[in-house]
C-alpha positions in Angstrom: 0.0 0.0 0.0 1.2 3.5 -0.8 2.3 5.8 2.1 0.2 8.6 0.6 -2.8 9.7 2.6 -6.0 7.9 1.9 -8.4 10.1 -0.2 -11.8 9.9 1.5 -14.9 11.5 0.0 -17.8 12.1 2.4 -21.2 12.3 0.7 -24.3 13.7 2.3 -27.5 14.7 0.5 -29.5 15.3 3.7 -32.0 17.8 5.0 -31.4 21.3 6.1 -31.5 20.3 9.8 -31.2 16.9 11.5 -29.2 14.8 13.9 -27.4 12.8 11.2 -26.5 16.0 9.4 -25.1 17.5 12.6 -23.1 14.4 13.3 -21.8 14.5 9.7 -20.2 17.9 10.4 -18.7 16.6 13.7 -17.2 13.5 12.3 -15.9 14.9 9.1 -14.4 17.8 11.0 -12.9 15.5 13.5 -11.3 13.3 10.9 -10.0 16.1 8.8 -6.8 17.0 10.8 -5.6 13.4 10.7 -2.5 12.9 8.6 -3.6 9.4 7.5 -6.3 10.8 5.2 -7.1 13.6 2.8 -10.8 14.4 2.9 -13.4 16.2 0.9 -17.1 16.7 1.6 -19.7 16.5 -1.2 -22.9 17.8 0.3 -26.3 19.3 -0.5 -25.8 23.0 -0.9 -27.1 24.2 2.5 -25.0 27.3 3.1 -24.8 27.0 6.9 -23.4 23.4 6.6 -21.0 24.3 3.8 -19.7 27.2 5.9 -19.5 25.1 9.1 -17.3 22.6 7.3 -15.1 25.2 5.6 -14.6 26.9 8.9 -13.2 23.6 10.2 -10.9 23.6 7.2 -12.7 20.7 5.4 -12.6 21.0 1.6 -16.3 21.2 0.7 -18.3 21.4 -2.5 -22.1 21.9 -2.6 -24.6 20.3 -5.0 -28.3 20.4 -5.7 -28.9 16.7 -5.1 -32.4 17.0 -6.6 -34.9 14.2 -7.3 -34.9 11.4 -9.7 -35.3 13.6 -12.7 -32.3 15.8 -11.8 -30.1 14.1 -14.4 -27.9 17.1 -14.9 -27.3 17.6 -11.2 -26.4 14.0 -10.7 -23.9 14.1 -13.6 -22.3 17.2 -12.1 -21.9 15.5 -8.8 -20.5 12.2 -10.2 -18.1 14.1 -12.5 -16.8 16.1 -9.6 -16.4 13.0 -7.5 -14.5 11.1 -10.2 -12.3 14.1 -10.9 -11.3 14.2 -7.2 -10.1 10.6 -7.5 -11.1 9.2 -4.1 -9.8 5.9 -2.7 -12.8 5.5 -0.4 -16.3 7.1 -0.8 -18.5 7.0 2.3 -22.1 7.8 1.7 -24.5 8.8 4.5 -28.2 7.7 4.2 -30.3 6.6 1.3 -30.2 9.5 -1.2 -26.4 9.9 -1.1 -26.0 6.1 -1.5 -28.5 5.6 -4.3 -26.9 8.3 -6.5 -23.3 7.2 -5.9 -22.4 4.4 -8.3 -20.2 1.5 -7.6 -16.8 1.9 -9.2 -13.6 0.1 -9.8 -11.8 3.3 -9.0 -12.9 3.5 -5.3 -14.3 1.5 -2.4 -17.9 2.5 -1.7 -18.7 2.4 2.0 -22.3 3.0 3.1 -23.0 4.3 6.6 -26.5 3.4 8.0 -27.9 5.4 11.0 -31.3 3.6 11.0 -33.1 0.4 10.0 -33.5 1.5 6.3 -34.7 -0.5 3.4 -31.6 -2.2 2.1 -32.5 -2.0 -1.6 -30.8 1.4 -1.7 -27.6 0.2 -0.2 -26.8 -3.2 -1.7 -24.4 -2.0 -4.3 -21.9 -0.8 -1.7 -18.6 -2.7 -1.1 -18.8 -2.3 2.7 -21.3 -1.1 5.3 -21.1 0.7 8.7 -23.9 0.4 11.2 -24.0 2.9 14.1 -25.6 0.4 16.4 -25.3 -3.4 16.9 -29.0 -3.6 16.0 -28.4 -2.0 12.7 -25.5 -4.3 12.0 -27.9 -7.2 12.7 -30.4 -5.7 10.3 -27.8 -5.7 7.6 -26.9 -9.3 8.3 -30.6 -10.3 8.3 -30.9 -8.6 4.9 -28.2 -10.8 3.4 -25.2 -8.5 3.7 -22.0 -10.5 4.2 -21.0 -10.5 7.9 -17.3 -9.8 7.1 -18.2 -6.6 5.3 -20.2 -5.0 8.1 -18.6 -2.8 10.8 -20.0 -1.3 13.9 -18.9 2.2 14.8 -21.2 4.4 17.0 -21.4 8.2 17.2 -19.8 10.6 19.5 -21.3 13.7 21.1 -20.7 17.3 20.5 -18.0 17.7 23.2 -17.7 21.5 23.0 -17.8 22.8 26.6 -20.9 24.8 27.3 -22.4 26.8 30.2 -26.0 26.3 31.3 -28.6 28.9 30.5 -30.3 30.9 33.3 -32.9 28.6 34.9 -35.6 31.1 34.2 -35.0 31.1 30.4 -38.1 30.9 28.2 -40.2 32.2 31.1 -39.6 29.1 33.1 -40.2 29.0 36.9 -36.8 28.7 38.6 -38.0 26.5 41.5 -39.6 23.7 39.5 -38.1 20.5 38.1 -37.0 21.0 34.5 -37.2 18.3 31.9 -35.7 18.5 28.4 -36.7 16.6 25.2 -35.3 17.2 21.8 -35.6 15.9 18.2 -37.7 16.1 15.1 -41.4 16.5 15.9 -42.3 13.2 14.2 -44.6 10.4 15.3 -41.6 8.0 15.7 -40.2 10.3 18.5 -43.1 9.6 20.9 -43.5 13.1 22.2 -47.2 12.5 22.6 -46.5 9.8 25.1 -44.2 12.3 27.0 -46.9 14.8 27.2 -49.3 12.3 28.7 -46.6 11.4 31.2 -46.1 15.0 32.2 -49.6 15.1 33.5 -48.4 12.7 36.2 -45.3 14.7 37.1 -46.6 17.7 39.1 -45.0 21.1 38.7 -42.3 20.0 36.2 -41.7 22.2 33.2 -40.8 20.6 29.9 -38.6 22.2 27.3 -39.3 20.6 23.9 -36.7 21.5 21.3 -37.4 20.6 17.7 -39.6 21.2 14.7 -41.4 18.8 12.3 -44.8 17.6 11.0 -46.3 16.7 14.4 -45.9 20.2 15.8 -49.5 21.4 15.5 -50.8 18.1 16.8 -48.5 18.2 19.8 -49.6 21.7 20.6 -53.2 20.7 20.4 -52.6 17.7 22.7 -50.8 20.0 25.1 -53.9 22.3 25.2 -56.3 19.3 25.7 -54.2 18.0 28.6 -54.0 21.3 30.3 -50.2 21.5 30.0 -49.8 24.8 28.2 -48.4 26.6 31.3 -45.8 23.8 31.8 -44.5 23.1 28.2 -42.2 25.4 26.2 -42.0 24.6 22.5 -38.5 25.9 21.6 -38.4 25.2 17.9 -35.3 23.8 16.2 -32.2 24.5 18.4 -28.5 24.3 17.7 -27.7 24.5 21.4 -29.1 21.2 22.7 -26.0 20.5 24.8 -26.4 23.9 26.5 -30.0 23.0 27.3 -28.8 19.6 28.7 -26.4 21.4 31.0 -29.4 23.4 32.3 -32.1 20.7 32.7 -32.5 18.2 35.5 -32.9 15.3 33.1 -33.3 14.5 29.4 -36.1 12.3 28.2 -36.1 10.3 25.0 -39.6 8.8 24.5 -39.0 7.4 21.0 -41.0 4.6 19.4 -38.1 4.1 16.9 -34.5 5.3 17.4 -31.6 4.0 15.4 -28.8 4.7 17.8 -30.1 7.7 19.7 -27.0 9.9 19.5 -28.8 12.1 21.9 -28.0 9.5 24.5 -24.3 10.2 24.0 -25.0 13.9 24.2 -26.7 13.5 27.5 -23.9 11.3 28.9 -21.1 13.7 27.7 -22.9 16.7 29.2 -23.8 15.1 32.5 -27.6 15.2 32.1 -29.3 12.0 33.4 -31.4 10.3 30.8 -34.8 8.5 30.9 -35.5 6.7 27.6 -37.9 4.2 26.2 -36.7 0.8 25.1 -36.5 1.7 21.5 -33.7 0.1 19.3 -30.8 2.4 20.0 -31.3 3.6 23.6 -32.4 0.1 24.7 -29.1 -1.3 23.3 -26.7 1.2 24.8 -28.3 2.2 28.2 -27.8 -0.1 31.1 -31.0 0.3 33.0 -30.5 1.8 36.5 -26.8 2.4 35.8 -26.3 4.7 32.9 -30.0 5.8 32.5 -33.5 4.6 33.1 -35.4 2.5 30.5 -39.2 2.3 30.3 -41.5 0.4 27.9 -42.4 2.1 24.6 -45.7 4.0 24.7 -46.2 3.5 28.4 -46.9 6.9 29.8 -47.4 5.6 33.4 -43.9 3.9 33.6 -42.3 6.9 31.9 -43.8 9.2 34.6 -42.6 6.9 37.4 -39.0 7.0 36.0 -39.0 10.8 35.7 -40.3 11.2 39.2 -37.6 8.9 40.6 -34.9 11.1 39.1 -36.5 14.2 40.4 -37.1 12.8 43.9 -33.7 11.0 44.4 -30.6 13.2 44.2 -28.5 10.1 44.9 -30.0 8.2 41.9 -29.5 11.3 39.7 -25.8 11.6 40.6 -25.1 7.9 40.2 -26.6 8.0 36.7 -24.5 11.0 35.8 -21.2 9.5 37.0 -21.8 6.0 35.5 -22.8 7.5 32.1 -19.8 9.8 32.0 -17.5 6.8 32.5 -19.2 4.8 29.8 -19.0 7.7 27.4 -15.3 8.3 28.0 -14.3 4.6 27.4 -16.6 3.7 24.5 -18.1 6.8 22.7 -15.7 9.7 23.1 -14.6 11.6 20.0 -11.1 10.3 20.1 -12.3 6.7 20.3 -14.6 7.0 17.3 -12.2 9.0 15.1 -9.5 6.4 15.7 -12.0 3.7 14.8 -12.8 5.3 11.4 -9.1 5.8 10.6 -8.4 2.1 11.5 -11.3 1.1 9.3 -10.1 3.1 6.3 -6.6 1.8 6.6 -7.8 -1.8 6.9 -10.2 -1.5 3.9 -7.4 -0.2 1.8 -5.4 -3.3 2.6 -8.4 -5.6 2.0 -9.7 -4.1 -1.2 -12.9 -5.8 -2.3 
C-alpha cells in the first residue's frame, strides 16, 4: 500500500436540519486533521453546513442533489467525485448512497444510521452500522458479515455553560425536563406529554420542529399543559439545554442509535428513555440511565419522578454514564475507529 494519505470522500444529501446532518459535520471535521487521510465533503448546498465545514478547514463542495429527474445535477456530482479521485467514498443515508455508483476506482462504504430499506444500499462494497442492532439488520438482509462494521457516534463535546434557569419564562423553583428531536410520530413526544400530567409542577422544554408540531400543541392544550410546556423550535444548542435541565427524556418509538444518549452522557444530564432500538441497546437500566417500555406513559412518569425525587440516583446515573461515554463513545475513540477502518479497507480491497 502507498504511504500517501487515503483520499476519503464524504457524501451527504441530507435535510437542512437533522441529527445525522449535525453528526456529519462533527465526524468529518474530527477526521480532517488526521494525517492518515485527505478528505473532501460533497454535500447538498445548504450554506450553513458548507460554511461550518469550511470553517473547520474541510474541503467542501455543494450540489443540488435533486430528485430522480435531476439528471444534470447527478452528472455534475458524479463528474466532480471522479475528478477528485477518491480511494474511499463514504455515503450517508439513502439518497447519497443511491446516487453514488459502484466503481472500480474507489471503495464504496455506506453508513447506516437507522433500519433503512436495504435496496438502496446493496451496491456498496462495505457497510457501517452505528448500532449493533443496525448491523444485525444488515446481516438479516443478506449483507455478508465480514463486510459490516459497527462504529457508533460521539457527542458534540464542546464545553458549554448552562442557560439561566428562568429562560423561556420558566419558573426557577420547579423540576426542568428536556426533550429534543424532530417532531415526528416516531419520536413519541405525545407519550411524553401524557406522562407529564403525572409529574406535578415539572416544566418541559421541547426542542425541535417537524410535521407533528401542531398536533402536539393541540394535545398540550387538551391535557391542560400549556403553562408547563415550552416549544422551543429547532435548536442548535441542545447541549447547553442539557447542562441546564434536571434530566433528558427520549420517549421514542423508533430510534436507530439515539445519538442524543451520548450527548446527555457527555454533558452530565441523566437520561430517561424508552426501550427503542438504540437507547435500549446502549443504556444499562439503572446504571447509565433509566429505560421504560415504549408507549407506556405511566412507567415513563414513574421514572421521571424517581430522578426528580432522588438526588443520589441522579448523581449515580451521571457518574456512570460519564465513565461509559469516555471509554466507548468519546470523539477520540470514534475518530480512531474510522481511521483504523479506512486503513484496513485499503489493505483488503474488495
